C-alpha positions in Angstrom: -3.8 -2.0 28.9 -2.7 -3.4 25.6 -0.1 -6.2 25.3 3.0 -5.7 24.2 3.5 -7.7 20.8 6.7 -8.1 18.5 6.4 -6.7 15.0 6.6 -10.6 13.7 3.2 -10.9 15.9 1.5 -8.3 14.6 2.5 -9.1 11.0 1.3 -12.7 11.9 -2.3 -11.1 12.9 -2.5 -9.0 9.8 -2.0 -12.3 8.0 -4.5 -13.8 9.7 -7.0 -11.2 9.0 -6.2 -11.2 5.3 -6.8 -14.8 5.2 -10.3 -14.3 7.2 -10.8 -11.4 5.0 -10.7 -13.8 1.9 -13.0 -16.3 3.6 -15.7 -13.3 4.1 -15.4 -12.1 0.5 -15.6 -15.7 -0.9 -18.5 -16.9 1.6 -20.5 -13.4 0.3 -19.8 -14.0 -3.2 -21.6 -17.6 -2.9 -24.6 -15.6 -1.6 -25.0 -12.6 -3.4 -27.5 -12.6 -6.6 -26.4 -9.8 -8.1 -23.6 -10.4 -10.7 -21.9 -7.3 -10.4 -21.1 -8.0 -6.4 -20.1 -11.1 -6.7 -17.7 -10.2 -9.0 -16.6 -7.0 -6.6 -16.0 -9.8 -4.0 -14.3 -12.5 -5.6 -12.0 -9.5 -6.5 -11.7 -8.2 -3.5 -10.9 -11.8 -2.1 -8.1 -11.7 -4.6 -6.5 -8.9 -3.7 -6.5 -9.7 0.1 -4.8 -12.8 -1.0 -2.2 -10.6 -2.5 -1.8 -8.5 1.0 -1.3 -11.8 2.6 1.8 -12.8 -0.1 3.3 -9.3 0.5 2.9 -9.4 4.4 4.5 -12.9 4.1 7.1 -11.8 1.9 8.2 -9.1 5.1 8.2 -12.1 7.2 10.5 -13.9 5.2 12.8 -11.5 4.7 12.4 -10.7 1.2 12.0 -6.9 1.7 14.9 -4.6 0.3 15.0 -2.0 3.0 13.6 0.1 5.6 12.2 -3.2 7.4 12.6 -3.4 11.4 13.6 -6.5 13.6 10.3 -8.7 13.4 11.6 -9.3 17.5 11.1 -5.5 18.0 8.0 -5.1 20.3 5.3 -3.1 18.9 2.6 -1.3 21.3 -0.2 -1.5 18.7 -4.0 -2.2 19.5 -4.3 -5.0 17.8 -7.9 -5.9 19.7 -9.0 -3.1 17.8 -8.6 -4.6 14.8 -10.2 -7.5 15.8 -13.5 -6.0 15.5 -16.3 -6.5 17.9 -18.8 -9.2 15.7 -17.9 -12.0 14.1 -19.6 -13.4 11.2 -22.9 -15.9 11.4 -24.8 -18.2 9.0 -27.8 -16.1 9.8 -26.2 -12.3 9.6 -28.1 -10.6 6.8 -26.0 -9.2 3.8 -26.4 -5.5 5.3 -24.9 -6.7 8.9 -22.1 -8.9 6.9 -21.1 -6.0 4.6 -21.2 -3.5 7.5 -18.6 -6.0 9.3 -16.3 -6.3 6.0 -16.1 -2.3 6.0 -15.1 -2.4 9.8 -12.7 -4.9 9.0 -11.4 -2.8 6.1 -11.3 0.4 8.2 -9.1 -1.5 11.4 -6.8 -3.2 8.3 -6.5 0.5 7.1 -5.3 1.9 10.8 -3.1 -0.6 11.3 -1.1 -0.6 8.3 -0.8 3.2 8.6 -0.1 2.9 12.0 2.9 0.5 11.4 4.1 2.3 8.0 4.7 5.0 10.7 7.3 3.3 12.5 9.3 2.5 9.6 12.1 4.4 8.2 11.5 5.2 4.5 12.3 2.3 2.3 10.4 -0.9 0.9 8.5 -2.0 3.7 7.6 1.5 4.7 5.8 1.5 1.2 4.1 -1.6 1.0 2.7 -0.5 4.3 1.2 2.6 2.8 0.2 0.8 -0.1 -1.7 -1.9 2.0 -3.3 0.7 4.0 -4.5 2.6 0.9 -5.8 -0.5 -0.9 -7.7 -1.4 2.3 -9.3 2.0 2.4 -10.3 1.6 -1.6 -11.9 -2.1 -0.1 -14.1 -0.3 2.3 -15.2 2.1 0.0 -16.2 -0.7 -2.5 -18.0 -2.8 0.6 -19.8 0.5 1.7 -21.1 0.5 -1.9 -22.0 -2.6 -1.8 -23.9 -2.5 1.5 -25.8 0.9 0.0 -27.1 -1.4 -2.7 -28.4 -3.6 -0.1 -29.5 -0.9 2.5 -31.0 1.2 0.0 -32.3 -0.6 -2.8 -33.3 1.6 -5.8 -37.4 1.7 -5.9 -39.4 1.9 -9.4 -40.4 5.1 -8.9 -37.2 6.7 -8.2 
């Protein structure tokens, strides 16, 4: 049975996941040799920082409408968002990109679920926007994965 958490706890967990994603993408950007991949990963890290700031704005009461009380109980399966694997020093690029894609998918599900709980207003728009951006991140990371997992050969 999932632990019932307050919206504040859910948002704090989401902020921590955004910070972890920043670290993951920054670390990956230092490991890849391809300049285009490095720039993509650096961009993802910056976008995750923006997500962190938007969620912090919600927690700090800077959204104007459609917010819920941060004390409200939320029955949302946060354990699923955490993912099963954690990055390790010996993890290859393919596995790391797969881990990142799964984290982005979980973040998309979290923000979509939270948006569904909110009435129309700024908070719902922010959460739906974050969900859409996480899906874009998933697609970008999957593209990077395919470049590593299925490199082009000279013979075509």
